[in-house]
Structure formats: structure tokens, C-alpha cells
ChimeraX commands (.cxc) that place a marker at each C-alpha (Angstrom):
marker #1 position 0.00,0.00,0.00 radius 0.5
marker #1 position 1.09,3.53,-0.61 radius 0.5
marker #1 position 0.96,6.75,1.37 radius 0.5
marker #1 position 1.53,9.00,-1.67 radius 0.5
marker #1 position -1.01,11.63,-2.63 radius 0.5
marker #1 position -4.22,10.11,-4.02 radius 0.5
marker #1 position -4.67,10.04,-7.77 radius 0.5
marker #1 position -8.22,11.41,-7.40 radius 0.5
marker #1 position -8.25,13.95,-4.55 radius 0.5
marker #1 position -11.76,15.26,-5.35 radius 0.5
marker #1 position -13.19,11.75,-5.13 radius 0.5
marker #1 position -11.24,11.22,-1.91 radius 0.5
marker #1 position -12.76,14.35,-0.35 radius 0.5
marker #1 position -16.27,13.31,-1.39 radius 0.5
marker #1 position -15.91,9.82,0.08 radius 0.5
marker #1 position -14.55,11.19,3.35 radius 0.5
marker #1 position -17.28,13.84,3.65 radius 0.5
marker #1 position -20.03,11.28,3.05 radius 0.5
marker #1 position -18.60,8.76,5.51 radius 0.5
marker #1 position -18.00,11.38,8.21 radius 0.5
marker #1 position -21.56,12.71,7.95 radius 0.5
marker #1 position -22.92,9.18,8.10 radius 0.5
marker #1 position -20.76,8.31,11.11 radius 0.5
marker #1 position -21.92,11.42,12.99 radius 0.5
marker #1 position -25.52,10.44,12.31 radius 0.5
marker #1 position -24.93,6.88,13.57 radius 0.5
marker #1 position -23.43,8.21,16.81 radius 0.5
marker #1 position -26.50,10.39,17.37 radius 0.5
marker #1 position -28.76,7.42,16.57 radius 0.5
marker #1 position -26.87,5.20,19.00 radius 0.5
marker #1 position -27.37,7.83,21.71 radius 0.5
marker #1 position -31.12,8.05,20.91 radius 0.5
marker #1 position -30.77,11.73,19.95 radius 0.5
marker #1 position -32.80,11.60,16.71 radius 0.5
marker #1 position -36.47,12.07,15.97 radius 0.5
marker #1 position -38.34,10.21,13.22 radius 0.5
marker #1 position -37.58,12.79,10.54 radius 0.5
marker #1 position -33.87,12.72,11.33 radius 0.5
marker #1 position -33.87,8.91,11.28 radius 0.5
marker #1 position -35.46,9.02,7.83 radius 0.5
marker #1 position -32.85,11.50,6.60 radius 0.5
marker #1 position -30.14,9.15,7.81 radius 0.5
marker #1 position -31.65,6.24,5.90 radius 0.5
marker #1 position -31.91,8.44,2.82 radius 0.5
marker #1 position -28.24,9.44,3.20 radius 0.5
marker #1 position -27.22,5.76,3.49 radius 0.5
marker #1 position -29.11,5.00,0.27 radius 0.5
marker #1 position -27.53,8.01,-1.48 radius 0.5
marker #1 position -24.07,6.96,-0.26 radius 0.5
marker #1 position -24.60,3.44,-1.57 radius 0.5
marker #1 position -25.72,4.79,-4.93 radius 0.5
marker #1 position -22.65,7.06,-5.07 radius 0.5
marker #1 position -20.25,4.25,-4.15 radius 0.5
marker #1 position -21.93,1.95,-6.69 radius 0.5
marker #1 position -21.03,4.48,-9.41 radius 0.5
marker #1 position -17.46,4.70,-8.08 radius 0.5
marker #1 position -17.09,0.91,-8.09 radius 0.5
marker #1 position -18.49,0.77,-11.60 radius 0.5
marker #1 position -15.92,3.24,-12.82 radius 0.5
marker #1 position -12.83,2.35,-10.78 radius 0.5
marker #1 position -13.56,-0.99,-9.09 radius 0.5
marker #1 position -12.47,-0.56,-5.46 radius 0.5
marker #1 position -11.24,2.94,-4.52 radius 0.5
marker #1 position -8.07,1.80,-2.80 radius 0.5
marker #1 position -5.11,3.56,-1.25 radius 0.5
marker #1 position -3.43,4.37,-4.56 radius 0.5
marker #1 position -6.55,5.91,-6.09 radius 0.5
marker #1 position -7.95,7.89,-3.15 radius 0.5
marker #1 position -5.55,7.50,-0.23 radius 0.5
marker #1 position -5.96,5.54,3.01 radius 0.5
marker #1 position -8.55,7.82,4.66 radius 0.5
marker #1 position -10.85,7.84,1.65 radius 0.5
marker #1 position -10.39,4.10,1.08 radius 0.5
marker #1 position -11.50,3.62,4.69 radius 0.5
marker #1 position -14.46,5.93,4.00 radius 0.5
marker #1 position -15.47,3.81,1.00 radius 0.5
marker #1 position -15.25,0.72,3.17 radius 0.5
marker #1 position -17.45,2.37,5.82 radius 0.5
marker #1 position -20.08,3.26,3.22 radius 0.5
marker #1 position -20.10,-0.33,1.92 radius 0.5
marker #1 position -20.25,-1.66,5.48 radius 0.5
marker #1 position -23.39,0.38,6.15 radius 0.5
marker #1 position -25.15,-0.58,2.91 radius 0.5
marker #1 position -27.20,-3.27,4.65 radius 0.5
marker #1 position -30.28,-2.20,2.69 radius 0.5
marker #1 position -28.65,-3.45,-0.54 radius 0.5
marker #1 position -27.23,-6.93,-0.02 radius 0.5
marker #1 position -26.35,-7.44,-3.70 radius 0.5
marker #1 position -24.27,-4.26,-3.64 radius 0.5
marker #1 position -22.66,-5.23,-0.33 radius 0.5
marker #1 position -21.63,-8.61,-1.73 radius 0.5
marker #1 position -20.24,-7.02,-4.91 radius 0.5
marker #1 position -18.28,-4.50,-2.81 radius 0.5
marker #1 position -16.86,-7.40,-0.79 radius 0.5
marker #1 position -15.59,-9.05,-3.96 radius 0.5
marker #1 position -14.02,-5.85,-5.27 radius 0.5
marker #1 position -12.46,-5.06,-1.89 radius 0.5
marker #1 position -11.03,-8.60,-1.87 radius 0.5
marker #1 position -9.37,-7.91,-5.22 radius 0.5
marker #1 position -7.90,-4.68,-3.84 radius 0.5
marker #1 position -6.53,-6.59,-0.85 radius 0.5
marker #1 position -4.89,-9.11,-3.19 radius 0.5
marker #1 position -3.33,-6.21,-5.11 radius 0.5
marker #1 position -1.95,-4.73,-1.89 radius 0.5
marker #1 position -4.25,-1.71,-2.17 radius 0.5
marker #1 position -6.49,-2.23,0.89 radius 0.5
marker #1 position -6.21,-3.80,4.36 radius 0.5
marker #1 position -7.40,-7.38,4.73 radius 0.5
marker #1 position -9.11,-6.43,8.02 radius 0.5
marker #1 position -11.50,-4.21,6.07 radius 0.5
marker #1 position -12.34,-7.12,3.81 radius 0.5
marker #1 position -12.93,-9.47,6.78 radius 0.5
marker #1 position -15.30,-7.01,8.44 radius 0.5
marker #1 position -17.22,-6.34,5.22 radius 0.5
marker #1 position -17.38,-10.06,4.48 radius 0.5
marker #1 position -18.81,-10.74,7.95 radius 0.5
marker #1 position -21.28,-7.87,7.57 radius 0.5
marker #1 position -22.54,-9.22,4.24 radius 0.5
marker #1 position -22.97,-12.66,5.82 radius 0.5
marker #1 position -24.95,-11.22,8.74 radius 0.5
marker #1 position -27.04,-9.06,6.39 radius 0.5
marker #1 position -27.94,-12.21,4.45 radius 0.5
marker #1 position -28.87,-13.97,7.74 radius 0.5
marker #1 position -25.88,-16.30,7.69 radius 0.5
marker #1 position -23.26,-16.91,10.37 radius 0.5
marker #1 position -20.20,-14.70,10.24 radius 0.5
marker #1 position -16.67,-16.10,9.86 radius 0.5
marker #1 position -14.41,-13.73,11.79 radius 0.5
marker #1 position -16.56,-12.50,14.67 radius 0.5
marker #1 position -16.34,-8.83,13.70 radius 0.5
marker #1 position -20.04,-8.03,13.89 radius 0.5
marker #1 position -21.60,-7.42,17.28 radius 0.5
marker #1 position -25.06,-6.54,18.49 radius 0.5
marker #1 position -25.61,-3.81,21.07 radius 0.5
marker #1 position -28.88,-4.14,22.96 radius 0.5
marker #1 position -30.27,-3.47,26.42 radius 0.5
marker #1 position -28.77,-6.84,27.42 radius 0.5
marker #1 position -25.25,-5.71,26.52 radius 0.5
marker #1 position -22.92,-6.51,23.64 radius 0.5
marker #1 position -23.09,-9.92,21.98 radius 0.5
marker #1 position -21.51,-11.52,18.96 radius 0.5
marker #1 position -23.80,-11.91,15.97 radius 0.5
marker #1 position -24.14,-15.59,15.00 radius 0.5
marker #1 position -20.73,-17.14,14.34 radius 0.5
marker #1 position -19.72,-20.22,12.36 radius 0.5
marker #1 position -17.47,-22.65,14.26 radius 0.5
marker #1 position -16.79,-20.45,17.32 radius 0.5
marker #1 position -14.11,-22.86,18.58 radius 0.5
marker #1 position -11.82,-21.94,15.66 radius 0.5
marker #1 position -12.63,-18.25,15.30 radius 0.5
marker #1 position -9.28,-17.09,16.73 radius 0.5
marker #1 position -7.42,-19.10,14.09 radius 0.5
marker #1 position -9.50,-17.48,11.34 radius 0.5
marker #1 position -9.04,-14.04,12.89 radius 0.5
marker #1 position -5.26,-14.53,12.98 radius 0.5
marker #1 position -5.22,-15.20,9.22 radius 0.5
marker #1 position -6.59,-11.68,8.62 radius 0.5
marker #1 position -4.56,-9.89,11.28 radius 0.5
marker #1 position -7.31,-9.51,13.89 radius 0.5
marker #1 position -6.82,-9.82,17.65 radius 0.5
marker #1 position -8.24,-12.83,19.50 radius 0.5
marker #1 position -11.98,-12.50,19.96 radius 0.5
marker #1 position -11.82,-12.13,23.77 radius 0.5
marker #1 position -9.45,-9.15,23.47 radius 0.5
marker #1 position -11.57,-7.53,20.77 radius 0.5
marker #1 position -14.80,-7.99,22.74 radius 0.5
marker #1 position -13.30,-6.44,25.86 radius 0.5
marker #1 position -12.10,-3.45,23.84 radius 0.5
marker #1 position -15.57,-2.95,22.34 radius 0.5
marker #1 position -17.23,-3.24,25.73 radius 0.5
marker #1 position -14.94,-0.56,27.15 radius 0.5
marker #1 position -15.63,1.71,24.16 radius 0.5
marker #1 position -19.40,1.36,24.02 radius 0.5
marker #1 position -20.27,0.56,27.62 radius 0.5
marker #1 position -17.67,2.17,29.89 radius 0.5
marker #1 position -19.92,1.83,32.94 radius 0.5
marker #1 position -20.87,-1.76,32.11 radius 0.5
marker #1 position -24.46,-1.08,31.05 radius 0.5
marker #1 position -26.15,-0.52,27.73 radius 0.5
marker #1 position -28.58,2.04,29.25 radius 0.5
marker #1 position -31.53,0.72,27.27 radius 0.5
marker #1 position -29.62,0.93,24.01 radius 0.5
marker #1 position -31.56,-0.04,20.90 radius 0.5
marker #1 position -30.57,-3.24,19.11 radius 0.5
marker #1 position -27.96,-2.23,16.54 radius 0.5
marker #1 position -25.07,-3.92,14.83 radius 0.5
marker #1 position -21.91,-2.10,15.84 radius 0.5
marker #1 position -19.72,-0.82,13.01 radius 0.5
marker #1 position -16.08,-1.81,12.82 radius 0.5
marker #1 position -16.67,-3.64,16.03 radius 0.5
marker #1 position -14.41,-6.52,16.84 radius 0.5
marker link #1:1,2 radius 0.2
marker link #1:2,3 radius 0.2
marker link #1:3,4 radius 0.2
marker link #1:4,5 radius 0.2
marker link #1:5,6 radius 0.2
marker link #1:6,7 radius 0.2
marker link #1:7,8 radius 0.2
marker link #1:8,9 radius 0.2
marker link #1:9,10 radius 0.2
marker link #1:10,11 radius 0.2
marker link #1:11,12 radius 0.2
marker link #1:12,13 radius 0.2
marker link #1:13,14 radius 0.2
marker link #1:14,15 radius 0.2
marker link #1:15,16 radius 0.2
marker link #1:16,17 radius 0.2
marker link #1:17,18 radius 0.2
marker link #1:18,19 radius 0.2
marker link #1:19,20 radius 0.2
marker link #1:20,21 radius 0.2
marker link #1:21,22 radius 0.2
marker link #1:22,23 radius 0.2
marker link #1:23,24 radius 0.2
marker link #1:24,25 radius 0.2
marker link #1:25,26 radius 0.2
marker link #1:26,27 radius 0.2
marker link #1:27,28 radius 0.2
marker link #1:28,29 radius 0.2
marker link #1:29,30 radius 0.2
marker link #1:30,31 radius 0.2
marker link #1:31,32 radius 0.2
marker link #1:32,33 radius 0.2
marker link #1:33,34 radius 0.2
marker link #1:34,35 radius 0.2
marker link #1:35,36 radius 0.2
marker link #1:36,37 radius 0.2
marker link #1:37,38 radius 0.2
marker link #1:38,39 radius 0.2
marker link #1:39,40 radius 0.2
marker link #1:40,41 radius 0.2
marker link #1:41,42 radius 0.2
marker link #1:42,43 radius 0.2
marker link #1:43,44 radius 0.2
marker link #1:44,45 radius 0.2
marker link #1:45,46 radius 0.2
marker link #1:46,47 radius 0.2
marker link #1:47,48 radius 0.2
marker link #1:48,49 radius 0.2
marker link #1:49,50 radius 0.2
marker link #1:50,51 radius 0.2
marker link #1:51,52 radius 0.2
marker link #1:52,53 radius 0.2
marker link #1:53,54 radius 0.2
marker link #1:54,55 radius 0.2
marker link #1:55,56 radius 0.2
marker link #1:56,57 radius 0.2
marker link #1:57,58 radius 0.2
marker link #1:58,59 radius 0.2
marker link #1:59,60 radius 0.2
marker link #1:60,61 radius 0.2
marker link #1:61,62 radius 0.2
marker link #1:62,63 radius 0.2
marker link #1:63,64 radius 0.2
marker link #1:64,65 radius 0.2
marker link #1:65,66 radius 0.2
marker link #1:66,67 radius 0.2
marker link #1:67,68 radius 0.2
marker link #1:68,69 radius 0.2
marker link #1:69,70 radius 0.2
marker link #1:70,71 radius 0.2
marker link #1:71,72 radius 0.2
marker link #1:72,73 radius 0.2
marker link #1:73,74 radius 0.2
marker link #1:74,75 radius 0.2
marker link #1:75,76 radius 0.2
marker link #1:76,77 radius 0.2
marker link #1:77,78 radius 0.2
marker link #1:78,79 radius 0.2
marker link #1:79,80 radius 0.2
marker link #1:80,81 radius 0.2
marker link #1:81,82 radius 0.2
marker link #1:82,83 radius 0.2
marker link #1:83,84 radius 0.2
marker link #1:84,85 radius 0.2
marker link #1:85,86 radius 0.2
marker link #1:86,87 radius 0.2
marker link #1:87,88 radius 0.2
marker link #1:88,89 radius 0.2
marker link #1:89,90 radius 0.2
marker link #1:90,91 radius 0.2
marker link #1:91,92 radius 0.2
marker link #1:92,93 radius 0.2
marker link #1:93,94 radius 0.2
marker link #1:94,95 radius 0.2
marker link #1:95,96 radius 0.2
marker link #1:96,97 radius 0.2
marker link #1:97,98 radius 0.2
marker link #1:98,99 radius 0.2
marker link #1:99,100 radius 0.2
marker link #1:100,101 radius 0.2
marker link #1:101,102 radius 0.2
marker link #1:102,103 radius 0.2
marker link #1:103,104 radius 0.2
marker link #1:104,105 radius 0.2
marker link #1:105,106 radius 0.2
marker link #1:106,107 radius 0.2
marker link #1:107,108 radius 0.2
marker link #1:108,109 radius 0.2
marker link #1:109,110 radius 0.2
marker link #1:110,111 radius 0.2
marker link #1:111,112 radius 0.2
marker link #1:112,113 radius 0.2
marker link #1:113,114 radius 0.2
marker link #1:114,115 radius 0.2
marker link #1:115,116 radius 0.2
marker link #1:116,117 radius 0.2
marker link #1:117,118 radius 0.2
marker link #1:118,119 radius 0.2
marker link #1:119,120 radius 0.2
marker link #1:120,121 radius 0.2
marker link #1:121,122 radius 0.2
marker link #1:122,123 radius 0.2
marker link #1:123,124 radius 0.2
marker link #1:124,125 radius 0.2
marker link #1:125,126 radius 0.2
marker link #1:126,127 radius 0.2
marker link #1:127,128 radius 0.2
marker link #1:128,129 radius 0.2
marker link #1:129,130 radius 0.2
marker link #1:130,131 radius 0.2
marker link #1:131,132 radius 0.2
marker link #1:132,133 radius 0.2
marker link #1:133,134 radius 0.2
marker link #1:134,135 radius 0.2
marker link #1:135,136 radius 0.2
marker link #1:136,137 radius 0.2
marker link #1:137,138 radius 0.2
marker link #1:138,139 radius 0.2
marker link #1:139,140 radius 0.2
marker link #1:140,141 radius 0.2
marker link #1:141,142 radius 0.2
marker link #1:142,143 radius 0.2
marker link #1:143,144 radius 0.2
marker link #1:144,145 radius 0.2
marker link #1:145,146 radius 0.2
marker link #1:146,147 radius 0.2
marker link #1:147,148 radius 0.2
marker link #1:148,149 radius 0.2
marker link #1:149,150 radius 0.2
marker link #1:150,151 radius 0.2
marker link #1:151,152 radius 0.2
marker link #1:152,153 radius 0.2
marker link #1:153,154 radius 0.2
marker link #1:154,155 radius 0.2
marker link #1:155,156 radius 0.2
marker link #1:156,157 radius 0.2
marker link #1:157,158 radius 0.2
marker link #1:158,159 radius 0.2
marker link #1:159,160 radius 0.2
marker link #1:160,161 radius 0.2
marker link #1:161,162 radius 0.2
marker link #1:162,163 radius 0.2
marker link #1:163,164 radius 0.2
marker link #1:164,165 radius 0.2
marker link #1:165,166 radius 0.2
marker link #1:166,167 radius 0.2
marker link #1:167,168 radius 0.2
marker link #1:168,169 radius 0.2
marker link #1:169,170 radius 0.2
marker link #1:170,171 radius 0.2
marker link #1:171,172 radius 0.2
marker link #1:172,173 radius 0.2
marker link #1:173,174 radius 0.2
marker link #1:174,175 radius 0.2
marker link #1:175,176 radius 0.2
marker link #1:176,177 radius 0.2
marker link #1:177,178 radius 0.2
marker link #1:178,179 radius 0.2
marker link #1:179,180 radius 0.2
marker link #1:180,181 radius 0.2
marker link #1:181,182 radius 0.2
marker link #1:182,183 radius 0.2
marker link #1:183,184 radius 0.2
marker link #1:184,185 radius 0.2
marker link #1:185,186 radius 0.2
marker link #1:186,187 radius 0.2
marker link #1:187,188 radius 0.2
marker link #1:188,189 radius 0.2
marker link #1:189,190 radius 0.2
marker link #1:190,191 radius 0.2
view
């Protein structure tokens, strides 16, 4: 991967702006700070972001580090990760991100998290244990295939053991040990 200036700085800025606005909205949603109209605007923004990234993928395949720089590549990944409303797109993005990983143009951890998210979105068990559910009962792993070997799979993609990752997420999202009646949501970039 490269740290040189992105080939397409305007595209990089657009991806970052979209992902940052979406992330700010998700934080407010997680804190229950949004009314119905604001929730609807957030869903509309997610759909618009997916549509935008679909055009980008159609033109450039995956917008990796060389094309848009690391921050914008991460922003593209975040948009794809939160495209749960369009499973076909999410799966296609996973494939293109996988190709970018093979070309050394994106981190494999991004691919693993997007792959898990697409599996969860399609109601299948995840492979790497990266997707978690935050609810009033606390933080739990979304369904996981072969839990006894998850740490071996995580190691192949450079992720920490699941127990370490879960503890980190719990400290980040529940510093006092309670979910405070949090709604049921899948945590982004979780474990």
C-alpha cells in the first residue's frame, strides 16, 4: 500500500465527507438523539451513499489507497459496510475489496469485516466474529460459524483474538458496564 497523494483527490474528499456525515448520524442514533424525521434523513443518506459508491465501483472498481488514499479508502469501506439495505451491492463490494486486498491496495481487516457484515445481512453466520449486536442486554456476537476456531481465522486476517476484541468494544461502548436501554444495533467496525 502507498501513502503518496491520491490520484483522485476530489473523489477522496467526497468519500470522506459522506462517511464522516454518516458516522456522525450513527453516533446520534446510538445515543437516541434523533427524531423520526432525522432517522429518515439518515436512511436516505445511506441509500444516497450506496448509490454514489456503486457508481465509483463501476468506474474504478475498489477505490483503494493508490486511487484515493488511506482515509478515503477507509471511508469507501465504511459506506459499503453500512449498505445493509442493498445486499447485492454489499456482496459485490466485498468481492471488489477482496481484489484490492490481493493487489496490496487495501487492508485485509476491512475485507474481513465487510465479508462478515454481508454474511450477517444475508442472515448467515459470520466467519471472523467482527459483527456485534448492542442491545439493552449488553454486547453480543452476531451468530458465528465454528466459534471454537474463530481465533485461528481471525489470525489469518490480522485480527486480535476474539476475547481481546470484545473487551475493547465493551470498554468503548459501555464504559460503565451497562447498555442504558440501548436499541438493538449492529456495531460498526466492532471486533
